[in-house]
N, C-alpha and C positions, 0 to 999 in steps of 0.2 A: 502314689496318690497324685503327686505333682505332674507326672506324665499324662495323667488324664485331663488336666486343665491346660496343658501346653498348647494344643491346637487352638483352644479358645483364646488364650492370651496372644498368640501369634496373629490370629484373625483380628482381634481388637486393635493391636498395634498397627497392623497393615491398614485397617480402616481409618485409624487416626492419621496415619501418614498420607493416605489418599485425600482425606478431607483437607489437610493443610496444603497439599499440592494444588488442589482445585481452588482453594481460596487465593493462593498466591497467583495462579494463572489468570483468575478472573480480574485481578487488579493490575496486572502488568500488561498494558498495551503499548507502552513505550519501553522497548527493550534496546539497550545500548547496541549499536552496530559498529563493527570495525570500519565501516565506510564513513562514519561521521567525520567531517573535516577533510575528506578525500574527494577527488574528482569522481563524477558519475562514471561508472564502468563504461568503457567504450562499447558501442554497438552500431550496427548498420542493419536496420529492420525495415521491412516493407510497410507502407501505410496500409491500414486495414481496408479502406475502400478504394485504394489505388495502388495495387501491389507492384506496379512498375516503378513507382516513386519510393525511394528509400530515404530514411532519416537516421541521424545519430545525435549524440548529445550536443555537438557543435551547432546544430540547427535550433537549439532552444536557449542558448546562453544570451546574456545581455539583460535579462530581467529574472526575478525569482519565478519559480514554477513548481508545481506539484506533479510528481509522477504517481499515477494511481494504477496499480496492478489490479485487473478485474477479469472476469470470465463469465460467459453465459451460463455455465454450470454452477456458478457460485451463488448459493442462497443468500449469504450475507451481503453480497454485492447489491442485491435488490434492496435490502434494508438501507444500505449506505447511499444508494443512488440519488435520492432526493437531496441529501446533504451536498453531494458533489455537484448536482444540478444547480442548487442555490448558490454555491460558491462560484461556479462558472458564470452564472447570470449576474452576480454582483460586480464582476469585473475587477475584484480586488486581487485575484491571483489566477494566472493562467494554469489550466489543468490539462496535462498530457495523459492520455490513456495508454496503458501498455497491456494489451490483451494477452492473457497468460494461458498457454497450453490449450488453445481453443480452436475449433474448426472455424475458418473465416466466415462461412455462411451462417453458422450458429451465432457468432458474435454480431454480425451485421443485422440479423433478425432480432436479436436481443436489443440492440440500439434502436431499431425501428419501433419496437414495442414500448420501450421505456424512455426513449428520448436520448439524444446524443449531446451530452454537455461538454465533450472534450474539444479542445482546440484542434487536436488531431489524435488519432489512435494508431499505434503501430502494433504489429502482430509478432509475438514471440511464440510461434507455433510449437517449436520443439523444446522450449523452456530453457535454452542455454543462457540467454541474457538474464533471465530471472534467477538462475543459479548464481551468476556473477554478482547480482544484487543481494544474494542471501535470502531470497523469497522462497518460502516453502508452501505457502497457501495464499489464495486471494481472499479478501482484499488486503493489500498492504500499500502504504503510501510513503513517499520520500519528498521532503521539502528540499529544494535545490536553490542555492543562492545565485546571483547574477554571473558569478565567475564559474559556475558549473560544479561547485562543491556541495556535497550532501550535508545538510545541517540538522536534519531531524528525520527519524523513521517512526512510523506508526503502524502497528500490526492490528488487523481487524478493521471493523467498520469505523469510519470517521463519524464523529457526532458533532452537533453544533457547539457543544461545550469544548471539545478538543480544538475546533477551529478558533473559537473566540478567546479561549484562555491560553492556547499554546501557539498554534500555527500563525494566525494573523498578527499577534504581537511580534513574532519573529520577523514577519514580512515587513511590518511597520518599522522595526528597528533597522532592517537592511536598507529600507528606503530613506530613513532619517540619516543614516551614516553615509549614504551615497554609494553603497556597495551593491 
């Protein structure tokens, strides 16, 4: 008799496990990264709209900045884009775009349609630099201090709440401490 109900019991247990997993994943957009407190991974990438020009982390040090991994094929990047645009326009934090596994023409077209809020965008066409950051999907963002160390990682679309409650207070604290 018990063997008749075993598939139903297993199905219900699996459903409960899935529900718990989905609940946890919906609430965890700040996932600890082994890169927190470490220098930005080294890279030498072409500028999206000027491929002959190449940039690396040393080109951004001296002030806090946000590296935002984005792509033209990323639906969530469209949702996040107004938040990134408002942040860039506010002048409170420099935003560097890191175009993730994208065709350069597609990325440039996307920026032409939606607007280009980035101080500069570099292109990680093959995704190697993204792997070094531990990025597995766009959008993801990293807050970097003036010395070039990663201090915060956010997975998924940035929201005004995340900016106001987490990122901008961290930037203010950096500026107050003179670092």
